[in-house]
N, C-alpha and C positions, 0 to 999 in steps of 0.2 A: 057279323062276327069277324069275318076275314078282313073287312075294311078296317076294323079297330086294330088289328094286329099290325097292319101295314103302317098305320099312323104311329103306333108305339115304336116300331123299329126305326121309322124315319126320325123321330124325336131323339132317340138314343144316338143315332148317327150324327145328328146336328150337335148334340152336346159333346160328343167325342171330338168332333172337328174343332169346336171352339176351344176345348182344353188343350189340344195339341198346338194350337196357334199362339199361346201366351207362355213365355219362359220366366223363371224366377230370377232373384238377385244372384249375381255371379255367373250368369249365363248370357250368351249372345241371343238376341231376338232373331227369330226365323222359323223356318219349318222344323228345323231341328235345333233344340237348345244346346249350345256348346259352352263349356266352362271357360270363364275369363281368368287369365294369369295376371293377377294384380301386381305381383312382384316385378314383372317385366314391363308392364304398361306404365307404371308410375315409379320412377327411380327415387330412392331416398324415402320411400313410403314409411319405413320403420324408424328413421332417424339415424344419427351417427353411431358408429361402433356396433351396428346390428347386422343381422342376416335375416332375409325375408324368405318364408316358406309358403308355397301355394298349396291350397287344398281345393277339393271339388266344391266350387261355388263360393270359396272364401280364401283366407290366408292367415298366417300367424308370424310373430317376430321372436327372435332369440338374440341375446347379447353375444358378441364375439368373445373368443377366449381371452381372458385377462380382464373382462368387464363383468359387471353384475347389475341386474335390473334394480332400480331404486326401491322397489317393494319386495325384492327377493324372489320374484316369479321367474320361472324358466321360460314360459311362453306368454306372450302378451300381444296386444294388437297396436293401437295407436296411443294409448294412454300411459306408456312406460318410457323410462329414460335409462340408458346404460351408463354406469359410472365405472371409472378405472379401479381395479383391485390393486392395493399396495401389497404385493407379495412379500416384501421385505419385512413388513410388520405383521401381516395377517398370517403368514406361514412361517413357523419357527424353524430357524437354521436351514432355510431353503438352499443356501449356497454351500453349506457344509463348513468344516473346520478351517480356520485361518483364511477366510475369504470375506470380502466386503460385498454387500448386496446393494445395488443401485436400482431403484424403481424407475420404470419408464411407462409411457402411456400404453397400456394394454399388455405390458410385459415387464421384465426386470433383467438386470445384467449382473453377473458375478465377476469379481476380480480378486486376485490373491493379495494378502497382506504383504508389506515390505519384508523381504527376507524369505518369501515363498514363491513358488512357481507351479504351473500346471501344463501338462502336455495336451489336455483336451479342453475344449471350450464349453461343451455341454454333454453330460453334466461336468461341472468343474471339479477338479481334484487337486487341491493345493498341497504341495510338499515343500519341506524346508530346503532352502538353498545353503549349501556348505560354502560360505564365502571364503573360508580359509583355503579350501581345496581349489576353488576357482582362481584365487589370487596366486596360488603356487603354479597352477597351470598357465596362467597368463604372465607369470614372472613379475607379479606386482609385490611391492614392499608395503603390505597393508598395515603392519604394526611397527614399522621402523626396522632398522638394522638389528637391534638387540631385542625387540619385542617378540613375544610368542602369541600367535593367533589361536584362540579357542572358540570352536563353533558352539552355538547354542540354538535352541529352537526359535527359528525366525530371525536370528541375529548372530553376532559374534562379539567377543571382547578381547582386548589385548592385555596380556600379562607382561608386566615390565620387570626386569631384573633390578637388583639393587643398584642405586645410582641413576636410575631412569624413572620417568613418570609419564602418565598420560593426563595428569592434572584432574583426575577424578572423572574424566569423560571416557567411558569404556571403549568407544569405537574410535579413539584418537591414537595416533601412532605414538610410540614411546620416545620421549626426548631426554637427552642427557641433562642431569642436574649438576650444578657446581656449588654444592653447599659450602665448600671451603672458602668461597668468596665472602662469606659472612663470619669468618673466623676473626677478622681484624688483625691478623698477623702482618706486621710491617705496614699497617695502615695509619689511621689518624692518631694524633696524640691522645694519650689517656686523659688529658685535661678537658677534653670535650665531653662534658657531662651529658648523660642520656644516650649517647651513641652506642655504648656497650649494651644497653638494654635493647635497642633496635636490632643490633647484630645477633644477640642471643635469641630474640623472638623470631627473627627471620631464619636463623639456622635451624631452630626446632621445627618450624613450619616446613622447611626444605627437607629435613630428615623424615618428617611424617609423610611427605609426598613420595619420597624415594621408595621404590619397590623392595621386595616383590609384593604385589597386590594379589588378593585372593578372589576378588569379584569385580575388579576394575573400578571400584568406587573410591573416591577421595574422602579423606576424613578432615578436611579443612574447609572453611567458608571464606571465599575470596573477599566478599564485601566486608565481613567483619574484620578480616586481617588488614584490609586497606584502611579502614577507620582507625584501627590501632596504630598503624604505621604513621599516619599523619597527626594523630594525637601525640605520639612520642616525638615527632619532628617539631611540632608546635612547642612542646616543652623545652626543646633545645634552643629554638630561635627566639622565643618570647622574652627571656631575660635580657637580651641585648645582642650585640654583635659577636661574631666568632673572632678569636684572638689571632689566628694565623691562617695563612693560605693552606697549610696542611689540614687544618680543621675543616676549611671550606671544601677542599677536595675530598676529604673523608666523608663528609655529609652528602655531597652531591653523588659520589659514587655509590654509597650505600643505598640511598633512596632510589636511584635508577636501577640498581640490581634488584631491589625489592619489588619495584613495579614490574620488572620482567618476570618475576616469580609469581606475583599476585594476579597480573592481568589475565592469563589463561584460565584462572579459577573463577573469574567473575561471571555471574549468571546472565547479565544483560550485555547487549552489543555496545551500548554507550553507558559509561559510568562517570559521574561528575561529583567531586568532593571539594568543598570549600571550607577552609578554616581561617583564623585570623592571620596566619602566617603563610598559607599556601593556597593555591587554586589549581586543581588538576582535572583533566578530562581524559578518559581512556576509551579507545575504540578497539573492539575485538571482532574479528570475522573468523568463522569456523567452516569447515567443509572438506570434502575429499580432494578438491583441487584448489590451488591458490586463488584468492579473490582478486578481482580487478576493479578498476574505477577510481575516482578521486577520493581524497580524504581532506576534510575541512574541520579543524578543531579550533576553538576560540575561547577566550576569556577576556576579562576587562583590560589585561595588560599586553596580550599577544594573540596572534593568529598563526596557525600552521596550515600550509597548503602543500600537499604531496599526493601520492597515489599508493594503492595497495601493493602494486608490483615493487615499488621501492621499499615499502615497509616489510614485505615478506622476504625479499631477496631472491637470488637465483639459486641458492643452495637447496639441500633436501627440505621438503615442506613438512613441517611437524603436525599439520592438521589445523593450524590456526595462524593468524597474523595479527599483530598488535601495533598500535601507534598511540602515543601519549604525549600530551602537552602539559608541562608543569611549570607554574609561575610562583616564584618566591617573592613575597610582598615587601620584605625589608632586608633582604640579603645584600643589596647593593652597598649598604653601609660597610659591611665587612670586606667586600671585594673591591673597594675603591682604592686599590693599590696594585702592585705587581704588574707594572706596565713595561718591564724590562725588554720583553720580546716584541714590543710594538715599534718597529723600525720602518724607515722609508716613507714617512708621512710629512716630510718637510714642505714648507710653503714659502716661496720667496726667500729661501735660504734660512728660514727661522724654524728651529725645532719645536714641535708642539708639546704641550702638556696634555694629559688625559684625565678624564673624569667620567664616572659612570652616569649615564643619562637615561637609563631605562631599568625596569625590573629585570632581575636575573631569571632566565627562562631555560628549562631543560627540555629537550626533545628525546623521546625514547621510542625505538622501534624494535620489532622482533628480529629484524635482519641482523645476523651475527657479523656481517661484513660491512661495517659502516665507515671504514676509513676511506673508501672510494666508491661512493654510491653511483649507480647507473644514471640517475637523474638528480638534479639539484633539488634541494628542499628549501622552500621559501618560508621565511618567518617575518611577520610584520610586528614590530615592537612599538609600543606606546611610549612617548617621551615622558619623563618625570615632570618637565616643565615645557610649556609651549614656546618655542623660539625658532625662528627661521635661520637657515644657514646664511652666513655672511662672509666677508673677507677675513673676519677674525674667528669664525666658528664653522666647523664642519662636523658631520656625523660619519662615523665609520662603524663597521660591523666586526665584532671580535668574538672569540669563544674562549672558554676556560680550559686550559690544557691539564693533563693528568699531573704535570709537574707543578701545578699551582701558580700559573701566570696567564695573562691574557695574550692572545695571538690572533692575527688576522689571516693566516695562511688558509686558503681555500674558501674564505668567506668574503663576499663582496656586497656592496650596496647597490640595489636596483633603483632606488628612488627615495626621496625624503622630502617632507614638508615640515611645517611648524609642530605638528603633533605626532607624526609617525615616521618610522624608517623601515623600508622593506629590505631584508637581508636574504641572500641566497647562499647556501653552503653546500659543498660537495661531500661533506663528511659529518658524521654524528657519532658520539660515543658517550663516555661517562663524564661529560662536561656540559656546561651551560652555553647556550648561544645568547648573546646580549649585544647591546649597542653602547658604544663608547662616545663620549663627548670630546670633540677635538677643539681644544681651546688654545689659540695661538699665544705664544709668549709675548711679553711686552716689547714694544718697538725700540729701535735704537735711541729715539728721542727721549723716551722714558728712562732708559738706562743712563743717559747723559744727565737728565734732571736729577735722578737719584744720586749719582756720584757727586755732582756739583753741590746740590743742596745739602747732603749729609756732610760733605767736607766743610762747608761753611758752618754748619751746625756744630761740628766737632771743634772747629777753631773757636767759636763763641763759647762753647762749654769749657774749653781750656782756660780762656780768659776769666770765666766765672769761677772756676776752681781756684785759680791763682788769687783772684780778688778775695774770695771768701776765706782763703787760707791765710793770706798775708796782710790783709787790710785790718789793722788792729782797731781802728775806730768803730768798726761795725760788729765786732765780735760779740757773740751771744748765742742763745739757744736757737733762734731763728736762723742765724748765719750757719750754725752747725748743721741744721736741717737742710738748708739750701746747698751747702757744700756736698753733702752725701747724696742728695737728690741729683745734683749735677754729675757726681762721680758715677752713679748707677746709669744715668741717661747717656753719659759719654761712652761707657763700656758697651751698653746695649746698642747704641748707634754704630760703634766701631765694628762690633760683631755682625750687626745687620748688614753693614756695607761690605764686609769681607766675605761673609759666609752664608747669607740667606738663600742664595741660589745654588750653592755647591752641594748637591744632593748625593754626590758620590765622593768617598765611600759612605756606606750607610751608617757605620759607627761614628764617623766624623760629623755627619749631618745630624745625628741624634744628639751629639754633644753640643753642637751649635744651637739646636732647638732648646735644649735644657738650659744653656746659658742665657739665651734670650728670654726664656720663661722666667728665670730667676731675676735678672736685672730689670726687666720691665715691671715685674711685680715689686721689685725694690723701689722703683720710681714712684709707684702708686702708694706704697707703704710710707715712704718719707713724705709724700704729699698729704697723707692722712695725719701724720704727726704734725705737719704744719697747721692743719685745721684744729687739731687738739690744742696746740700751743696758742693759737689765736683765741680759742675759747677760754683757755685759762687766763690769758692776759686781760680779758674784759670781765671775767667772773670773779677771779681770785684777786684780792687786793695785795696780798703778800705771797712770796714764794711761788711766783707764776712760772718760773723756769722748770725744766725737766732735767733730771740728772743724766749726764752723757751715757752712763752704763745702760740705763733704761732705753735711751734712744737707740743705741747700737743693737741691743738685744731684740728690740721690736723691728727696727729698720732692716736688719740683715737676717735675723733669726726666723721671723715669720715667713718671708719668701722661701728660705731654705727648707723649712718644715713642709710647706706646700709642695715644693718640687720633689722632695724625697718621697713623700706619700704618693704623689702622682706617678713617679718613676717605678715605685714598687707595685702599684696597682696595674699600671698599663705601660710597661717600658717601651713597647713597640709603637706607642702613640706619638713618640717624639720623632719628627722627621716624616715628610711625605714625599711623593714622587715629584711634586712641583716646587716645594719650598722646604727649607729646614725650619719648620715651625710645628705647632701642635696639630695633630690630625683632627678632622671634623667629626669623629665618631664618639664624642663624649668627653675626651680628654681636654678639649678646648675650653670646657667650662671650669677647669682648674685654674684658668687664667681669667676668663670673663666673670666667673662667679666672684672672686675676690675684688676685681675691678668694680663691679656693680656695688658690692658691699662698701668699698671705700668711697665711691661717689655719693651713695645714699647717706653715709655717716657725715661726710664733709658738707653735704647740703644742709644737714641738720645743724652742724656746728656753725656754718656760716649764717644760717637764719637766726640762731640764738645770738651770735656775735653782733650782727646788724641790729637786732632788737635791743640788746644791751647798750650798744653805742648810741642808739637814738635816745634811750632813757638818760644816759649820762650827759649827752649834749644839752638836754633840757633841765639838768639839775642846777642847783643854785651856784655852786662853785666848781665848774668843770675844769679839768686840766686840759685845756684846748690843744696844747702842743702834743701831748701824749695821745689824745683821742684822734687827732688828725693823722698821726703816724699809724695808729692801729687801723684806722679806716683805709689808709693807703695800702697797708699790708693786706687787708682783707680783699680789696679790689684786685690786687695783683694775684692773690691766691685763687680767687674765683676765676679770673681770666685764664690762669695757668691750668686749672682743672678743666675748664670748658674746652680749651684747645687740645689738651691731651686726651680727654674723653671723646671728643668729636673725631680725633684721629683714629681711635680704635673702633669707632662705629664703622668707618669706611674700611678699616683693616679687617673687620669681620667679613665683609663682602669680598674683599680682595682675595683673602686666603681661601675662601670657599669657592667662588666662581665669579670673581669680579670682572667687570668690563674695564676697558682701557681708561675710561673717564674716572672710575673709582680708584684705579691704580694711580692716576695722576694726583687726585685729591689726597690720597693717603701719603704719597711721596712728598707732596708739598707741605702738608701739615707736619709730617715727621721731620722734614728739613727745617721747619720753623721753630722746632722745640728749643734748640740751643740758642737761636737768635732771640726768641721771645724771652727766655730766661735772662739772657744778658741784658736785654732792653729793660725789662721790668725791675729786675733786682739790682742792676748795676747802673746803667745810664740814667734811669729815672730817679736814682737816689742821690740827693745833694751831697751827702757825706762821701759817697763813693766818687762822685765827680770831683770833689775837692781833693781826694786822695790821688786820683788820676792826674789832676793838674799839678799837684805837688811833686808827684813822681816824674812827670814829663819835664817840669821845670828843672828838676835835679839832673835829669839825663841830658837835656838840651843846653843848659847853661855851661859855659866853659869852666874848666877846673880853676883857672886863675881868678875868675870873677867870683866863683863860689867861695874861694879862700878869703877874698877881700870882703865879701858879704859877711862871712863868719866873724871877721875881725872888727867890722864896724856895726855889728848888729846891736840895736838898741835893746838894753835889758828889758825895757818895758814891753817891746814887741815880742821878745822870746817868752816873756811871762804870759803875754796875751795869747800866743800860739799854744803854749802849754795848757792854759786854761781852756782854750777852744777844743783841743784834743781831748782833754778830760771831759769836757762837756759832751762831745760826740760819743765818747765811750760810755758815759752815763746814759745817754739816750738809747744806745744800742742794747742796753741790758734789758729793756722791757720785753 
């Protein structure tokens, strides 16, 4: 029995010893089982953005503040992930009133709205900033000299008095408005249709902008107003040219003032508007401080390079800066004059003549002091025609003054090629910057050729006039036509020789141009009458002549009617700065139009005449003598028309922008007119040559011999001479 108890006790002791020698998970093996701190032994056991907590024999994980477990559990082990909490969206109004919430990894940040501030960072407490009070404390002119600052919750706005505006931008300083500039008092001539509408529209817009405002809000739309402005400008320019320099100055000044008013109201930083007559690009910069940096504006006709410092100026900053480039697509026709102020451009002792060679371009900036800019403004202008500079051609830079004339003061050429000229100017205002073509006058040799050639032509025309007037054997309708054609050509050449280049005084130049217009038209009118007479001679069998009254009414009345109508419609078109001739802005067609009409009609008459002559030559009983004479008349008339018509082809180029070669061709052909008329109608005529021979024999034969000849004259010879003269007279009647 005792032995059994000992064995049982020994077994229990063995079992107890075995259990004490084995430790569970989370404990160290040994005689004493000690808990293992898993969080310390294995770093990053729970993953990112977590915190590890040890327990007796185990551990658990929790997400850091600002994170949440992907299953929403607070405690987890190794099968969880911590995700960032977006406090700005998950927690309503976490930053409070007037503050912005910015989410961060595991956190968030609050910042006050513009116009608010806070003295504490956490929790943030945003309060309104009184900008008006701070501006007063810092002695800042927040709303301009005349503006009144009104604080509002988180902002402020400027109240402008009458006569001032902030252009509808409430935090912009008040600028003074000059609405009287749109009154038109003492401005452009009332004849400029449509300009009064622009002035009325812009004045109403200006008055609408003028304070006092109640909420700092404007009541005009700058983009709509800009569109209306250039629609009205297009209506003025599209019918044609402007009649006077006053009209041009009025339009340029009005459009530039309008851009200055509209520009600050535009919603975009860059605005471009293109019409059939204009092309404008406007750049506007706004801010509390003047902008800096370059400005580059461009269109098909010009490029502007300047900077914002030049555009804004050094005066009080109104809260914005503006620069605009405006190109007029057809205005150069109207301003191709008024070169009186262009002096000092002589070359080799020759005074130049001028012509517009680019589109008219206006540059507008918000700088109120543009008469002496701190930096030069560069404008690159596209030539109307591609042509390199040469000994006869130079390009200069000029601008349109307020007095209505071109000037080069303060503008210089930086460089030029066949297509562009770069101009730099020290001043800008209500005028356009443009490029002028410097076309040298004709050389001394051309002047000598002109004088000698026209003198010979005048002498030949005098001989023609005397011949047609006093040579009785050739009297008839054609002779009358030739006589008055020569009279018109003689007077025209005489006036051309004496006054074509005398452009001063203006009134005298216009009179010379009108006389040239009249008598050169007279030449072509009498040439048309010659074609009509030839047509009647071959078509009509009887009564082929034209009554002298009808000849005079047509030959002198038709040119007079054309000149009178032209002078009434466009009186200032007579006389240019280069020649006392018709201007190239439309009036020139009052000459070329009738000339083309005469040439076309004469071509018709000559074709019919030649056709009828061919038929009569093939008839059974042709009057060959008469037909040969009509054929000769027709040939001389065609040659005369070709020479005179060809002369005015080169004359068209000469008066517009002719080269020295075209000038020589025109001068030679013009000088040949009198000589050719004398050759074709006098020297090539057998009747006239006989009359010349008879006249010379009477002049050269001594008086005594002539008396003896008269006393011994054979009656039969006298009778024969009389019959010959009568025969000649009869032939000339055809």
